[in-house]
C-alpha positions in Angstrom: 13.7 -2.0 29.7 13.3 -1.1 26.0 9.6 -0.6 25.0 8.5 -3.0 22.4 7.9 -1.2 18.9 4.3 -1.8 17.6 3.2 -2.5 14.2 0.5 -0.3 12.6 -1.1 -0.4 9.1 -2.3 2.6 7.0 -4.6 2.3 4.1 -5.2 5.4 1.7 -8.6 4.8 0.7 -9.9 8.4 -0.5 -9.0 8.0 -4.2 -11.5 8.6 -7.0 -10.3 5.6 -9.0 -11.1 7.4 -12.3 -9.2 4.8 -14.5 -11.7 2.1 -12.9 -14.8 4.0 -13.5 -16.0 7.6 -13.5 -18.8 6.9 -11.2 -18.0 3.8 -8.9 -15.1 3.4 -6.4 -13.1 0.1 -7.0 -12.6 -0.3 -3.2 -16.3 -0.7 -2.9 -16.9 -3.4 -5.5 -17.8 -6.8 -4.3 -15.9 -10.0 -4.4 -17.3 -13.1 -2.5 -19.9 -10.9 -0.5 -17.2 -8.6 0.7 -15.8 -5.4 -0.7 -12.4 -5.0 -2.0 -11.5 -2.8 1.0 -12.7 -5.4 3.5 -10.7 -8.1 1.8 -7.6 -5.8 2.0 -7.9 -4.8 5.4 -8.7 -8.3 6.6 -5.4 -9.5 4.9 -3.6 -6.9 6.9 -5.3 -8.1 10.0 -3.7 -11.4 9.7 -0.6 -9.6 11.2 -0.4 -8.5 15.0 -1.3 -5.0 14.3 -1.5 -2.3 17.0 -4.1 -0.7 14.7 -5.0 0.2 11.2 -5.8 3.7 9.9 -8.0 4.2 6.9 -7.7 7.5 5.2 -11.1 8.1 3.5 -12.9 10.7 1.5 -14.9 13.5 2.9 -18.1 12.4 1.6 -17.5 8.7 2.3 -20.2 7.4 4.7 -19.9 3.9 3.6 -16.4 2.7 4.9 -17.5 2.9 8.5 -20.3 0.8 8.1 -18.4 -2.3 6.8 -17.8 -5.4 8.8 -14.0 -5.5 9.1 -12.3 -8.1 11.2 -10.7 -6.6 14.4 -13.0 -3.6 14.1 -11.9 -2.4 17.6 -8.4 -1.6 16.0 -9.7 0.4 13.1 -9.3 4.1 12.9 -10.5 6.6 10.4 -9.1 10.0 9.3 -9.7 12.3 6.4 -7.9 11.5 3.3 -6.4 14.1 0.9 -6.4 15.2 -2.8 -3.7 12.7 -3.7 -2.6 9.3 -2.4 0.5 10.9 -0.7 -1.7 13.3 1.1 -3.9 10.6 2.4 -0.9 8.7 3.8 0.5 11.9 5.4 -2.8 12.5 7.0 -3.0 9.0 8.3 0.6 9.4 9.7 -0.1 12.6 11.4 -3.2 11.0 13.0 -0.9 8.1 14.2 1.6 10.5 15.6 -0.9 11.0 18.3 -1.3 7.4 19.3 2.0 5.8 18.2 5.6 6.3 18.8 8.1 7.7 16.3 9.9 4.4 16.1 6.8 2.3 15.7 6.7 0.5 12.2 3.9 1.4 9.7 2.9 -0.6 6.8 1.2 1.4 3.9 -0.9 -0.8 1.7 -3.1 0.2 -1.4 -6.8 -0.1 -0.7 -7.2 -1.9 -4.0 -4.7 -4.7 -3.3 -6.9 -7.3 -1.7 -4.6 -10.4 -2.7 -1.5 -9.9 -0.7 -0.7 -13.2 1.2 -0.1 -13.5 4.7 3.4 -15.2 4.0 4.4 -12.0 2.0 3.2 -9.9 4.8 5.2 -11.9 7.4 8.3 -11.9 5.2 8.2 -8.1 4.7 7.8 -7.5 8.5 10.6 -9.9 9.4 12.9 -8.5 6.9 12.3 -4.8 8.0 12.6 -5.8 11.7 15.9 -7.9 11.3 17.6 -5.3 9.1 16.0 -2.3 11.1 15.5 -0.8 7.7 12.7 0.3 5.5 11.4 -2.4 3.1 8.8 -2.8 0.3 7.3 -5.8 -1.4 8.5 -6.0 -5.1 8.9 -8.5 -7.9 11.6 -8.6 -10.5 10.5 -7.4 -13.9 9.9 -10.3 -16.0 9.0 -9.0 -19.5 11.2 -7.5 -22.1 10.8 -3.8 -21.8 10.9 -1.1 -24.8 11.5 2.5 -24.7 9.1 4.0 -27.2 9.4 7.4 -28.9 6.7 9.3 -30.9 4.2 7.5 -33.1 4.7 4.3 -31.1 8.1 3.6 -32.7 10.6 1.6 -30.4 13.9 3.5 -29.6 15.7 0.6 -27.7 15.2 -2.3 -25.5 15.6 -1.5 -21.8 17.8 -3.9 -19.7 15.5 -5.4 -17.1 18.5 -7.0 -15.1 18.2 -4.3 -12.2 14.5 -3.5 -12.4 12.0 -4.5 -9.9 8.2 -3.6 -9.9 7.1 -2.1 -6.7 4.1 -3.3 -4.7 2.8 -2.5 -1.4 2.8 -2.8 1.7 5.7 -0.6 2.0 7.1 -0.4 5.4 9.1 2.2 7.5 9.5 3.9 11.0 6.5 6.4 11.6 8.8 9.2 12.3 11.2 8.7 9.4 8.4 8.2 6.8 6.4 11.3 8.0 9.4 13.3 7.9 10.4 12.1 4.3 6.9 12.7 2.9 6.8 16.1 4.5 10.3 17.1 3.1 9.6 15.7 -0.5 6.1 17.6 -0.6 7.7 21.0 0.6 10.3 20.7 -2.2 7.5 19.9 -4.8 8.9 16.3 -5.4 6.5 13.9 -7.2 5.8 11.0 -4.7 4.4 8.0 -6.3 4.9 5.6 -3.2 6.5 5.7 0.2 9.8 4.4 -1.0 10.1 7.5 -3.4 9.9 9.8 -0.5 12.5 7.8 1.6 14.8 7.6 -1.4 14.5 11.6 -1.7 15.9 11.9 2.0 18.5 9.2 1.3 16.9 6.7 3.6 17.9 3.1 2.6 15.1 0.8 1.5 15.3 -2.9 0.8 13.0 -4.9 -1.5 11.5 -8.1 -0.4 10.4 -10.3 -3.3 6.6 -10.7 -3.2 4.3 -12.5 -5.5 2.9 -11.5 -8.9 -0.7 -12.3 -7.7 -0.4 -9.2 -5.4 -2.1 -7.2 -7.9 -3.6 -3.7 -7.8 -7.0 -3.3 -9.1 -6.7 -0.3 -11.5 -9.0 -1.2 -14.6 -12.5 -2.7 -14.5 -11.3 -6.0 -15.9 -8.7 -6.3 -13.0 -11.7 -6.9 -10.7 -12.4 -10.3 -12.3 -8.7 -11.3 -12.1 -8.7 -10.4 -8.4 -11.8 -12.5 -8.0 -10.1 -15.5 -9.7 -6.9 -15.0 -7.5 -8.8 -14.8 -4.2 -10.8 -17.9 -5.2 -7.7 -19.9 -6.0 -5.9 -18.7 -2.8 -8.7 -19.8 -0.6 -8.8 -23.1 -2.2 -5.0 -23.6 -1.8 
């Protein structure tokens, strides 16, 4: 009898978030009496997860005190210097408790607004096609290529362009191998899909929603607050 593959989540949460603030971590800002990280992890917990691994900083003694839903399924590991290293550390941690063909969702700590419907659609698409998948949205705006002194060189066609989001989903063994190979060859990895692309692993896009924002700058926090409020009223 074939063993049922499990679904795990990985949340890299060791970043300094220097674009948000030099002194405050964006994942620990509060919205509606919960931190951004709690909102994010609790959204992931709307799925039937086998567990969720948070990769946190060495000096972080706050994350483990938070009241996450499904706390019994939560695991912590040490993050790395960059996001990709935190993800890899979490995958290495998972390798001891999960199977290579289990699915892994990697989701940004500062994306608290992802909806249950988008998460479900992503998981279903990956499982049905047996293929890695990411949430993404088609680029809407006119894009300009700009040279020196802020002068426009040309308009870039947006017809084939999508804006990548998270979660990004792949089999544990495939993703871990892709990241390790890319790092060994000094390839710049901006997200999980870029590592999978490097090893020629096919990745499909699943259309998400524009309200799945990533909190990057301080004013994004207020936008996330408004989005979460509107989602809770819907």
